[in-house]
Every structure is written in structure tokens, then in C-alpha cells.
C-alpha positions in Angstrom: -12.7 54.2 50.0 -9.9 56.5 51.3 -10.8 55.5 54.9 -10.9 51.7 55.5 -9.4 50.7 52.2 -5.8 51.7 52.0 -3.9 48.5 51.1 -0.8 50.3 50.1 -0.6 52.7 52.9 -1.9 55.7 51.0 -5.0 57.0 49.3 -6.0 55.9 45.8 -5.1 59.3 44.4 -1.5 59.1 45.7 -1.2 55.5 44.8 -2.3 55.9 41.2 0.0 58.9 40.7 2.9 56.8 42.1 2.5 53.6 40.3 1.0 54.2 36.9 3.5 54.3 34.0 3.7 57.9 32.9 3.7 57.4 29.2 2.8 53.7 29.0 6.5 53.0 28.5 8.3 53.3 25.2 6.8 53.7 21.7 8.7 51.7 19.1 8.7 52.4 15.4 10.1 49.9 13.0 11.7 46.6 13.6 8.7 45.7 15.7 8.7 42.0 14.8 12.2 41.6 16.3 11.4 43.6 19.4 8.2 41.7 20.4 8.6 38.2 19.0 9.1 36.6 22.4 6.5 38.7 24.3 2.8 38.4 25.3 0.9 40.6 22.8 -2.4 42.5 23.4 -4.4 45.1 21.5 -3.7 48.7 22.5 -7.0 50.1 23.5 -7.4 53.7 22.5 -9.2 55.2 25.5 -8.5 56.4 29.1 -6.2 54.6 31.4 -7.8 53.9 34.9 -7.1 52.1 38.1 -10.2 50.5 39.5 -10.5 50.2 43.3 -13.2 47.7 44.4 -14.0 47.6 48.1 -17.0 45.7 49.5 -19.1 46.3 46.5 -18.1 49.9 45.9 -16.1 51.2 43.0 -13.7 54.1 42.5 -12.0 54.8 39.2 -8.8 56.9 39.3 -7.0 58.3 36.3 -3.2 58.4 35.8 -3.0 61.9 37.3 -5.1 61.0 40.4 -8.5 62.3 39.3 -11.7 60.5 40.2 -13.5 59.2 37.1 -16.3 57.0 38.4 -19.0 59.7 38.1 -18.2 60.1 34.4 -18.8 56.5 33.7 -21.8 55.4 35.8 -22.4 52.2 33.8 -19.1 50.8 35.2 -20.5 50.8 38.8 -21.6 47.2 38.4 -18.0 46.0 38.0 -17.7 44.8 41.6 -20.5 42.3 41.1 -18.4 40.4 38.5 -15.3 40.0 40.7 -14.7 37.2 43.2 -12.9 39.3 45.8 -13.8 41.8 48.4 -10.9 44.2 47.9 -9.5 44.3 44.4 -7.3 46.7 42.5 -7.4 46.5 38.7 -5.5 48.2 35.9 -7.2 48.8 32.6 -8.4 51.1 29.8 -11.9 52.7 29.5 -12.8 52.7 25.8 -15.8 53.5 23.6 -16.3 51.3 20.6 -17.4 52.5 17.2 -20.0 50.8 15.0 -17.4 48.2 13.8 -16.4 47.4 17.4 -13.1 49.3 17.3 -12.0 51.5 20.2 -12.4 55.2 19.2 -10.9 58.0 21.2 -13.1 60.4 19.3 -16.2 58.6 20.7 -15.0 58.8 24.3 -13.8 62.4 24.0 -17.2 64.0 25.0 -17.4 61.8 28.0 -13.9 62.8 29.3 -14.9 66.5 29.4 -18.5 66.2 30.6 -19.4 66.8 34.2 -23.2 67.6 34.1 -25.0 64.6 35.6 -27.9 64.8 33.1 -25.5 65.0 30.2 -23.4 62.1 31.7 -26.5 59.9 31.9 -27.4 60.7 28.3 -23.9 59.9 27.1 -23.8 56.7 29.1 -26.8 55.6 26.9 -25.7 57.0 23.6 -21.9 56.4 23.9 -21.4 53.5 26.4 -17.9 52.5 27.4 -16.2 49.2 28.3 -13.5 48.7 30.8 -10.8 46.5 29.3 -8.9 44.9 32.2 -5.3 43.9 31.6 -3.8 43.6 35.1 -4.5 42.7 38.7 -2.5 44.6 41.4 -4.1 43.7 44.7 -6.5 41.0 45.9 -7.9 40.6 49.5 -4.8 41.5 51.4 -2.1 40.6 48.8 -0.1 43.2 47.0 0.6 41.4 43.6 2.7 44.1 42.0 5.9 42.0 42.6 4.4 38.9 41.2 5.2 38.0 37.5 2.7 39.2 35.0 1.9 35.6 33.9 0.9 34.7 37.4 -1.1 37.9 37.9 -2.9 37.2 34.7 -3.9 33.6 35.9 -5.3 35.0 39.1 -7.1 37.7 37.3 -8.8 35.2 35.0 -9.8 33.1 37.9 -11.7 35.9 39.8 -13.1 37.9 36.8 -16.4 37.2 35.0 -16.8 39.2 31.9 -19.8 41.4 31.3 -21.1 43.8 28.7 -19.3 46.7 30.5 -16.1 45.0 31.5 -13.9 42.6 29.5 -10.5 41.1 29.7 -7.9 42.5 27.3 -7.1 39.4 25.3 -3.6 38.0 25.0 -2.8 36.5 21.6 -0.5 33.6 20.8 0.1 34.9 17.3 3.5 36.5 16.6 3.8 40.2 17.2 4.3 41.0 13.5 1.1 39.1 12.6 -0.9 40.9 15.2 0.5 44.3 14.3 -0.5 43.7 10.7 -4.0 42.6 11.8 -4.3 45.7 13.8 -3.3 47.8 10.8 -5.9 46.1 8.6 -8.6 46.6 11.3 -7.8 50.3 11.8 -6.7 49.8 15.4 -4.2 52.1 17.1 -1.6 49.4 17.7 -0.5 46.7 20.0 1.2 46.3 23.4 3.9 43.6 24.0 4.7 42.6 27.6 7.2 40.2 29.1 5.4 37.4 30.9 8.0 37.6 33.7 7.7 41.3 34.2 6.7 42.9 37.5 4.3 45.8 37.8 6.5 49.0 37.7 5.7 52.7 38.1 8.3 53.7 35.5 9.1 53.0 31.8 10.9 49.8 31.0 11.6 47.5 28.1 9.4 44.9 29.6 6.3 46.7 28.4 6.5 48.1 24.8 3.9 50.0 22.9 3.9 49.6 19.1 1.6 52.0 17.2 0.2 51.6 13.7 0.0 55.4 13.5 2.2 58.1 15.0 0.3 59.7 17.9 1.5 61.6 20.9 0.3 63.8 23.8 1.2 67.5 23.8 0.6 70.5 26.1 -1.6 73.3 24.8 0.3 76.5 25.3 -2.0 78.9 23.5 -4.1 79.5 20.4 -3.9 81.6 17.3 -6.5 83.8 15.7 -7.9 82.8 12.4 -10.8 83.1 10.0 -12.8 80.5 11.9 -14.7 81.3 15.1 -13.0 80.5 18.4 -9.4 80.0 17.2 -7.3 79.2 14.1 -5.0 76.6 15.6 -3.7 75.3 19.0 -0.1 76.1 19.9 1.6 72.9 21.1 4.5 72.2 23.3 6.4 69.3 24.9 9.1 68.9 27.6 12.7 68.5 26.5 14.1 67.3 29.9 12.8 70.2 32.1 12.4 72.8 29.3 9.0 73.3 27.6 9.6 73.7 23.8 7.4 74.5 20.9 6.5 71.5 18.7 4.2 73.2 16.2 0.5 74.1 15.8 -2.6 71.9 15.0 -5.5 73.4 13.2 -7.5 70.4 11.9 -9.5 67.6 13.4 -12.0 69.8 15.3 -15.7 70.1 15.0 -17.4 73.4 16.0 -18.7 72.1 19.3 -15.2 70.9 20.3 -13.7 74.2 19.3 -16.1 76.2 21.4 -15.5 74.1 24.5 -11.7 74.2 24.1 -11.8 78.0 23.6 -14.0 78.4 26.7 -11.5 76.3 28.7 -8.4 78.1 27.4 -9.7 81.6 28.1 -9.6 80.7 31.8 -5.9 80.0 31.4 -4.9 83.1 29.5 -1.5 84.7 30.4 0.0 87.9 29.0 3.5 86.7 28.2 4.8 84.1 25.7 5.2 80.6 27.1 8.3 80.1 24.8 11.1 82.6 25.1 11.0 84.9 22.0 7.5 83.6 21.1 7.0 81.6 17.9 7.5 82.4 14.3 3.9 82.5 12.9 2.1 85.4 11.2 -1.1 85.1 13.3 -1.7 86.7 16.6 -1.1 84.3 19.5 -3.0 84.2 22.7 -0.9 82.4 25.4 -2.3 80.1 28.1 -0.8 78.4 31.1 0.5 74.9 30.0 -2.1 72.9 31.9 -4.2 71.3 29.2 -3.1 68.1 27.3 -4.3 66.9 24.0 -3.5 64.0 21.7 -2.4 64.7 18.2 -1.9 62.3 15.2 0.8 63.3 12.8 2.9 61.9 9.9 6.4 62.5 11.4 8.8 65.1 12.7 10.5 67.8 10.7 14.3 68.4 11.1 13.4 71.4 13.4 11.4 69.1 15.7 8.0 70.4 14.4 5.0 68.2 13.7 4.3 67.4 10.1 0.6 67.2 9.1 -0.8 67.2 12.6 -4.5 66.3 13.3 -6.2 67.0 16.6 -7.6 63.8 18.3 -8.9 64.9 21.6 -8.3 66.5 25.1 -6.7 64.2 27.7 -7.9 64.8 31.2 -5.9 61.8 32.5 -2.4 62.8 31.4 -0.3 65.3 33.5 1.4 68.0 31.3 4.8 67.0 32.5 4.3 63.6 30.9 4.3 65.2 27.5 7.9 64.6 26.4 9.6 65.7 23.3 10.9 62.2 22.9 9.7 59.4 25.2 12.4 58.4 27.6 14.0 55.0 27.0 16.7 53.1 28.9 20.1 53.9 27.4 21.3 51.6 24.7 24.5 50.0 25.9 27.2 48.8 23.5 28.6 45.5 24.8 32.2 45.3 25.8 32.6 42.2 23.7 30.6 41.8 20.6 29.5 38.4 19.3 32.0 36.6 17.2 35.6 35.6 18.0 36.4 33.2 20.8 39.3 35.3 22.1 40.3 39.0 21.9 42.8 41.3 23.4 41.3 44.3 25.2 42.6 47.3 27.0 40.7 48.8 30.0 41.9 51.8 32.0 45.3 51.5 30.3 45.7 47.8 31.2 45.8 45.3 28.3 45.2 41.6 28.6 43.9 38.6 26.6 40.4 37.1 27.1 39.9 33.6 25.9 37.0 31.0 25.6 34.4 33.7 25.2 31.9 31.2 23.7 32.3 28.8 26.5 28.8 28.2 28.1 28.8 29.2 31.8 25.1 28.6 32.4 24.1 25.5 30.5 20.3 25.6 31.1 20.0 29.2 29.8 22.9 29.2 27.3 24.7 32.2 28.9 28.3 32.3 27.9 31.5 33.7 29.4 31.0 36.6 27.0 27.6 37.3 28.6 29.2 37.3 32.0 31.9 39.7 31.0 29.5 42.0 29.3 27.2 42.0 32.4 30.1 42.9 34.7 31.2 45.7 32.4 27.7 47.1 32.3 27.2 46.9 36.1 30.7 48.1 37.0 29.7 51.7 37.8 27.2 50.4 40.5 29.3 47.5 41.8 32.7 49.0 42.1 31.9 51.6 44.8 30.6 48.7 47.0 33.6 46.5 46.1 36.5 48.9 46.2 39.2 48.5 48.9 37.8 45.3 50.2 39.8 42.0 50.3 38.3 39.5 48.0 37.7 35.7 48.4 37.7 34.6 44.7 35.2 31.9 43.8 36.2 30.6 40.4 34.2 28.6 37.9 36.5 28.3 34.9 34.2 25.7 33.2 30.9 27.2 34.2 28.5 26.5 37.0 27.9 22.8 36.0 31.5 22.0 37.1 32.9 22.2 40.6 34.2 25.7 41.5 37.0 26.5 43.9 37.9 29.3 46.3 41.1 31.2 45.9 42.2 33.6 48.7 45.9 34.0 47.9 46.8 36.1 44.9 48.4 33.9 42.2 52.0 34.7 41.2 50.8 34.9 37.6 48.5 37.9 38.3 49.6 41.1 36.5 51.5 43.5 38.6 48.8 46.2 38.2 46.3 44.0 40.1 45.9 45.5 43.5 46.9 43.2 46.4 47.7 43.6 50.1 49.3 41.5 52.7 46.4 40.3 54.9 46.8 38.3 58.1 43.9 35.9 58.6 43.8 33.1 61.2 47.5 33.9 61.9 48.5 33.3 58.3 49.7 36.2 56.2 49.1 36.1 52.5 48.8 38.5 49.6 45.1 38.9 48.8 43.4 40.6 45.8 41.7 43.9 46.7 38.7 45.2 44.9 39.8 48.2 42.8 38.5 49.3 39.4 36.8 48.2 36.2 40.0 46.6 34.8 40.4 44.4 37.9 36.7 43.4 37.8 36.8 42.3 34.1 40.1 40.5 34.6 38.7 38.5 37.5 35.5 37.7 35.6 37.8 36.4 32.8 39.3 34.0 35.3 35.8 32.6 35.9 35.0 34.6 39.0 31.2 34.6 38.7 30.6 35.5 42.4 32.4 38.4 43.9 32.8 37.9 47.6 34.3 40.9 49.5 35.0 41.4 53.2 32.6 43.6 55.3 35.5 46.0 56.0 38.0 47.9 53.9 41.8 48.2 53.8 42.7 51.0 56.2 40.0 49.9 58.7 40.1 46.1 58.3 39.2 45.6 62.0 36.1 47.8 61.7 33.2 46.7 59.3 31.2 49.5 57.7 27.9 47.7 58.0 26.0 45.2 60.2 24.8 42.3 58.2 21.4 40.7 58.8 21.6 37.4 57.0 18.2 35.6 56.6 18.2 32.1 55.2 15.3 29.6 54.8 15.5 26.3 56.6 13.0 24.1 54.8 10.6 27.0 54.2 9.4 29.1 51.3 10.6 32.5 50.4 7.5 34.3 51.6 8.6 33.5 55.1 11.9 35.2 54.3 9.9 38.2 53.3 7.8 38.1 56.4 11.0 37.8 58.6 12.7 40.7 56.7 9.8 43.1 57.3 9.7 42.2 61.0 13.5 42.9 61.3 12.9 46.1 59.4 10.4 47.2 62.1 12.9 46.4 64.8 15.7 48.4 63.0 13.4 51.4 62.6 12.2 51.2 66.2 15.9 51.7 67.2 16.1 54.7 64.9 18.3 53.0 62.3 17.9 52.5 58.5 18.5 49.2 56.8 18.9 48.3 53.1 17.6 45.0 51.7 18.9 43.0 48.8 18.4 39.5 47.5 21.4 37.3 47.8 20.8 35.8 44.4 20.5 32.5 46.3 17.6 31.5 48.5 18.2 34.1 51.3 18.0 37.9 51.9 20.5 40.4 53.3 19.8 43.6 55.1 22.7 46.0 55.4 22.7 48.5 58.4 25.5 51.0 57.4 27.6 52.1 60.4 30.6 54.3 60.9 33.8 52.1 60.7 34.6 52.5 64.4 33.1 49.3 65.8 34.8 45.9 66.0 33.4 42.8 64.4 32.5 41.5 67.9 30.4 44.6 68.5 28.6 44.4 65.2 28.0 40.7 65.7 26.6 41.4 69.2 24.3 44.0 67.8 23.1 41.6 65.1 22.5 39.0 67.8 20.4 41.5 69.8 18.2 41.9 66.7 18.0 38.2 66.3 16.9 37.6 69.9 14.3 40.4 69.7 12.9 39.0 66.5 12.8 35.4 67.7 11.2 36.5 71.0 8.4 38.2 69.1 7.9 35.4 66.6 9.3 32.1 67.8 7.2 30.4 65.2 9.1 32.3 62.4 12.8 32.3 63.4 15.4 29.8 64.4 18.9 30.8 65.5 21.1 27.8 66.4 24.3 27.7 64.3 24.3 23.9 64.3 22.1 22.7 61.4 20.9 19.7 63.4 19.4 22.0 66.1 17.6 24.3 63.7 13.8 24.0 63.4 12.5 23.2 60.0 9.9 25.5 58.4 11.6 28.6 59.9 14.0 31.4 58.9 17.5 31.1 60.1 18.8 34.4 61.4 22.6 34.1 61.0 24.1 36.8 63.1 27.4 35.0 63.3 28.1 35.9 59.7 29.4 39.2 61.1 33.0 38.2 61.5 36.5 39.2 60.4 37.5 37.5 57.2 33.9 36.3 56.4 32.7 37.2 53.0 29.3 37.5 51.3 28.0 38.1 47.8 28.3 41.8 47.0 25.4 43.8 45.7 25.0 43.6 42.0 27.1 40.4 41.5 26.1 37.4 39.5 25.6 34.1 41.4 26.6 30.7 40.2 23.2 29.2 40.3 20.8 28.1 37.5 19.0 31.1 36.0 22.0 33.4 36.4 20.5 35.3 39.3 21.9 38.6 40.5 22.2 39.8 44.1 19.8 42.7 43.7 19.2 45.8 46.0 15.5 46.3 46.7 13.2 49.0 47.8 11.4 48.0 51.0 8.1 48.1 49.2 9.4 45.3 46.9 10.0 43.0 49.9 6.5 41.7 49.7 4.7 38.4 49.1 5.5 37.1 45.7 9.1 38.3 45.7 11.5 35.7 44.4 15.3 36.2 44.1 15.3 34.4 40.7 13.3 37.1 39.1 16.4 39.3 38.9 18.9 37.8 36.5 21.5 38.5 33.9 18.9 39.0 31.2 16.9 41.8 32.9 19.0 43.2 35.8 20.8 45.9 33.8 17.5 47.3 32.6 16.3 47.4 36.1 19.4 49.2 37.4 19.1 51.7 34.6 15.6 52.4 35.8 16.0 52.5 39.6 19.7 53.5 40.0 21.7 52.5 43.0 19.3 51.6 45.7 22.3 50.8 47.9 23.7 54.3 47.7 22.7 54.9 51.3 24.9 52.1 52.5 27.9 54.2 51.3 26.6 57.6 52.1 24.7 57.3 55.4 26.9 55.6 58.0 25.2 55.4 61.4 26.2 55.2 65.1 25.0 52.4 67.2 25.0 54.1 70.6 21.7 56.0 70.1 20.1 52.8 69.0 21.3 51.0 72.1 20.0 53.8 74.3 16.6 53.5 72.6 16.6 49.8 73.2 17.4 50.3 76.9 14.4 52.7 77.1 12.1 50.3 75.3 13.2 47.3 77.4 12.8 49.4 80.6 9.2 50.3 79.9 
């Protein structure tokens, strides 16, 4: 299917390696009832993770590290006949069940390593597998990874007919603590808790949490010791601590003779003369070292204080796990202590040497969701490292909601006389009227303004020192009586125009119902010039798709059902929502920078909000860094345009 079926613009091998979570997210021990109580809960299937690509009746199974698996599990070839879809991409787990109907990694282990066709056929009869499907990523032209899990699940259930070789992974309504206890009693490995609103991500997140009944982890085999038994005494194990491979102990139990023979035969092909760990390891046996290319799963009681495994037992070889995914401790998003803990309604704080009083912390700012002023302040404190570089040195138009979003807010452009003297202000002349205006500065200013009820942060497109010269061209796309999927379609068309001119643009949700694209430029152009450039793009886009775009400024002249391309927003003194700011709309949405692959059908601006945005930013970093670091010149783009128009 590498040829005609490439829905994501790459082969299945590259796609699987790019999108599959590298350690199925975070293992959680203890406190599991609190962690998972509000999440959708499923059984954790103890098998082999696989992406299933279905194309016109054909099937390809691809492992987490991009290896084809369909030949090892021939009984799954009938899967396409049970799907209502011509091109489908599924995520699931291949598992072998024991006599009590429980998934058993020991039973599937021989099938992972077997490549002989006759032996594979015999194993398919004696140790059949089942593909447990838990996610739908693609269906007949639609990339669904940016659709909420609950919606993906509904679509999956509507197109999938269960069979004896493929089943849905059931979602349980019971509380997480109850299901975890049931899993323990049934001898299952554990459970997986997922947020119904979560998107399909290729990295770890708190939206998908694995809770195990037993402690089990993958390790890299780095060698073996000699012993009284044939083949080897124990396997030498390692894991990566950041970029350094470290010794985690040896495992010498859990093998049968046949498994030991096959493992030894495999490891002998990987022998190296020198110790994998500097200085070797402190064991009395002779160690034969091997290249760290083979992964195995080990069950153990806990860790010693020296970070060695206590009472380890070998479970099986993992062909589907890259060695680099074996981490000493699974990565997790950093825990962030809130600036303002729950409790008092007012406190006095000091930030960057500036002390001030914060009041009415328990006042509800978002009535439908119950988010308080405290939540808003804690959000801005958490996002400050990302927001401030985009906000600094820009005049601000303050939009204040002192009583929350349910009450009427008001704009404030002039700095109040009561503002502390450490607040940065500048004398700005706008429309012939000079006034002192607040300038974006540091964390203290950000928190102080949030304390005043500034939910939105609305900066200029230029900075003090070059006020007449914006540092980006703004593409502002707004719906006019149309759905957000049209915004997505329009944004991708504009992207193609931008790239045709040799420029790079950066998309973000507005937090409202529109979408922004920033084209960073050197601050040498006037607002008239950047506005003219945006108008050129608007005319090009509208000429290609008159059915998609409308450009008149007057609302009465706009055509309903189309996207309004507002190029006139590029103007001196005009302000827009900065990246990473909260918006004063129900749901507490956040103006969120995006990767272009995220600008796809199913994207909704409300999916990024105060409750999940910080976790996302921990995961993806500053996707708008290029807006600051990669200013561009417009002259080469205009020359390209002239050549294109002259053809």
C-alpha cells in the first residue's frame, strides 16, 4: 500500500514511527482512583501494538517501530471484510488469549519471533490472535487524528463489525478504581484511562494514562552472563537515562529452554568486545557484551535505591519497541506548583521584586465551567515563559472583565493613574491623540494585569522602537455563516499561496471562531505595505476559490457561507489576541499555535482551553518560535509573484 495509499503524505512505516506513542504514555502507580475517575476506561491488552492499514480489501499491519507484521498474523487478513470503508487506518493491540480468555504475552511471544511460513501457519492454528481495536485514525479521505476521541469512537463503532479475529476494545462506565480492582482479580495487566476530549497524539500526555496491576517495563538487552545452565546465566539489562544508557540489573528467571536457545542465537550475532557500560558491571560472572538492539519486557517488584530491579522475571522479547524507548523512568509532563494555591480569597504576592495585593480570587470568571479568577492567574503564570516573548515591548489595548465573562467588559487604552510606577508605559500617539499606554514587559506585569480582569491580552503588531513597522503580516480568517471546516480549508489554501511565494507562515487559533496565520517579516515595512501584501494574498485566494472566500469590509456585502479574509486588520494601532492568551468566551478557550498538520478537518478552536492547554504546551513547546526567530523579506516573494503572474 505504499504506492496509491498514502493518506498522510508518507509511507506506513514512516507514519507509524511518527505518530505512535513511544511508551503508551505514562505509567501511574498509586492514587489511581483520583487520576482516572473522570476518564473513559478500557482494559490494557497485553500484546503487540499495531497500526492496521486497510486499502481496497488489502491489509498491512505495522508495529510501533515501523516493522511489517501482517505475515506473522495471517488470520488477521480478513479484517478488511468487517469494515465499512475503502481506506481505513486503525490503532489497536494484537493479543493472544489464554484458556481463561485473558491476554497473555507469553502466548504471543513465539509468534513475535517466528518468520518461517510453515511455523507461522501452525502457530496461527495453535495460538490464534485477536486484534483489539481501540482507535480510528483515518477513514476514506478524512484524517481523524484531530477529532476528539469520543467522536472517533462513535465513527469506529459505526463502521466496524466484530469477528472472531477482531474486536472492539470495550469502554467501561464503571469507575476507574472498580475496574482496576476487577483487573487485579482477573489477573489482567492493568487498565488504560483516556480523556474523551483527547486528540490522537504522537507523544506522551496526561490525556492517556496507563495504570498497571503489576510493575512491568521494557529494557534493552546489553549482554549475557555465563552460568551453570546452557546458553546463558542471565541477561544484562539497560535503559536510557536521558541520552545515556545505564545498567538496571540482570534477569535470570522466566525462561524455558527453547526461549533461551533462541535468545542466545540472536545475541551471538550482536556480540561486541567492549563493555556497553563504562567500567563494566559489578557481578562475579563473565559477561559477554552485545550491541543494545534487542528489547525485552521484564516484570519486577520494585526498584532498589541504586536503581536496580528487585526480583525481575523475564516476560518476553519485544520486536515492536525501539531500544531508545526504554527509559529509566518514563517521561511525564512536569508537575507545576500553582502560583496561588486554593484557599484564601486575597493574598499579597511578590513577583520579580514587585509586591502587590490580589483580591477576589474565588470570584467565578467562567460561570458555565466554574473557572475562577485564581484559575486565570495560575494559567497566566504557567504560560508566561511562552507568552511574554510574543508580548514584550508591544503597546497593549486592555480588555477588562472584572466580574467575569458574563458581565460586560470594557477596553482601556490609557494607563490609569493608579497603576504602580514599575508598570512599563510609553507615550503613544494614535489618531492624533497622545496617551500613556501600557507596554508588554515581564511576568509581574502580566500577573498584575490579569489581576485587573484582563482575560484577553491584545498587543499591537509592532514594538516600541519600530512602532511604524510591524514584525509580521497578519492573515485573519473569520467565518461568515459557515462552519470551521471551511476555515481549515481556507487556511490550507492560503498556506499554499504563501509557500508558493517562498515564505513561511505560522497558524494559530484565535480562541474565537477564526484562525490567524502570522508571516514574520523584518520590521522594515510600513503597515500600508504589509496590508497591501495581505490584500494580494486575499485576491489570489479569492480568485482561485470564489466559492470559499468573501472580502468586502462591509458586513452587508459579505456573502454568507464563506470565509472572510480580513486583510484590513493589518493597520497601525489595531490589536489582536496574542498567542497563548485566554479568551473571554464560554469554555475558556486559548489562542493556540498549531502545527500545519493540525489544521485539518475536525479542528475546533474550543478544543484548546484553560484545562488542557498547559499540558499541550509542555508537550509541543513554542510552535510560534519561528515568528520571533525567522523574520523574512517580502521583496523575493513579490519577485516570485511577478514571475508566476507573467507565465
